[in-house]
C-alpha positions in Angstrom: 166.9 101.4 -7.6 169.3 99.3 -10.1 168.9 99.5 -13.5 168.1 95.5 -13.3 165.1 96.6 -11.4 163.6 99.0 -14.4 162.8 95.4 -16.1 160.2 95.1 -13.2 158.7 98.4 -13.8 158.4 98.1 -17.5 156.5 95.2 -16.7 154.2 96.6 -14.3 155.3 96.2 -10.9 156.1 99.2 -8.6 157.9 98.6 -5.4 156.5 101.6 -3.4 159.8 101.6 -1.1 162.3 102.0 -3.9 163.0 105.4 -5.2 163.8 106.7 -9.0 166.6 109.0 -9.9 165.6 111.6 -12.6 167.3 109.7 -15.3 165.9 106.1 -14.0 162.3 107.8 -14.3 163.2 108.9 -17.8 164.0 105.5 -18.7 161.1 104.2 -17.0 158.5 106.6 -18.7 160.3 106.7 -22.1 160.7 110.4 -21.9 163.5 113.2 -21.3 164.5 115.1 -18.5 162.9 118.4 -19.7 159.4 116.3 -19.8 160.1 114.9 -16.6 161.2 118.5 -15.0 158.0 120.2 -17.1 155.8 117.4 -15.1 157.4 118.7 -11.8 156.8 122.2 -12.2 153.5 121.8 -12.9 152.9 120.0 -9.6 152.1 116.6 -11.4 154.4 114.8 -9.9 156.6 115.5 -6.9 160.3 114.5 -5.9 161.9 114.3 -3.0 165.1 116.1 -2.5 166.2 119.9 -2.6 167.7 120.0 -6.1 167.5 118.4 -9.3 170.8 116.5 -8.8 169.3 115.0 -5.7 165.7 114.7 -6.9 164.1 111.1 -5.8 161.1 109.5 -7.5 158.5 107.6 -5.6 156.6 104.5 -7.5 153.3 106.8 -7.1 155.1 109.3 -9.2 156.2 106.9 -11.7 152.7 105.6 -12.3 151.2 109.5 -12.2 154.0 110.6 -14.8 153.1 107.4 -17.0 149.6 108.1 -17.1 150.2 112.2 -17.3 152.4 111.4 -20.6 149.8 109.0 -22.1 147.1 111.7 -21.8 149.2 113.7 -23.4 150.1 111.5 -26.2 146.8 109.7 -26.8 144.9 112.7 -26.0 146.6 116.0 -27.0 146.0 117.5 -23.2 148.6 120.1 -22.0 150.3 120.1 -18.9 147.8 122.3 -17.1 145.0 119.9 -18.6 146.6 116.8 -16.9 147.3 118.5 -13.6 143.1 119.2 -13.8 142.5 115.5 -15.0 144.4 113.7 -12.3 143.3 115.8 -9.5 140.1 115.3 -10.1 140.6 111.4 -10.5 141.9 111.5 -7.2 139.1 113.4 -5.6 136.5 110.7 -7.7 138.8 108.2 -6.0 138.5 109.5 -2.5 134.4 109.9 -2.6 134.1 106.4 -4.0 136.2 105.4 -1.0 134.0 107.6 1.5 130.9 106.2 -0.2 132.0 102.7 0.7 132.7 103.1 4.1 129.6 104.8 4.3 127.7 101.9 2.9 129.9 99.4 4.9 129.0 101.4 8.4 125.5 101.1 7.2 125.5 97.6 6.8 127.2 96.8 10.3 124.7 99.4 11.9 
């Protein structure tokens, strides 16, 4: 992703095919590399690439990182708590999707 494309990120458009470097993710999130590394260490976000210099972050990682940073800033939740919150939100969404699919099958069946 080019630096000029970060304007799109700031306005809310995330293109899933593109990936961000560590520096670009830091800029898009308004944070430093140490914080992003901490998010990776807590498995809150998962880059592709073997070492830190090769890391690439997806649009989903950007969304998760921004949400994690908001939880920390606004609610004072620590990184372990953030990981738990994100896991619970994902589980809730999965359950909602299962319920919706079940209701859809019931209506059709």
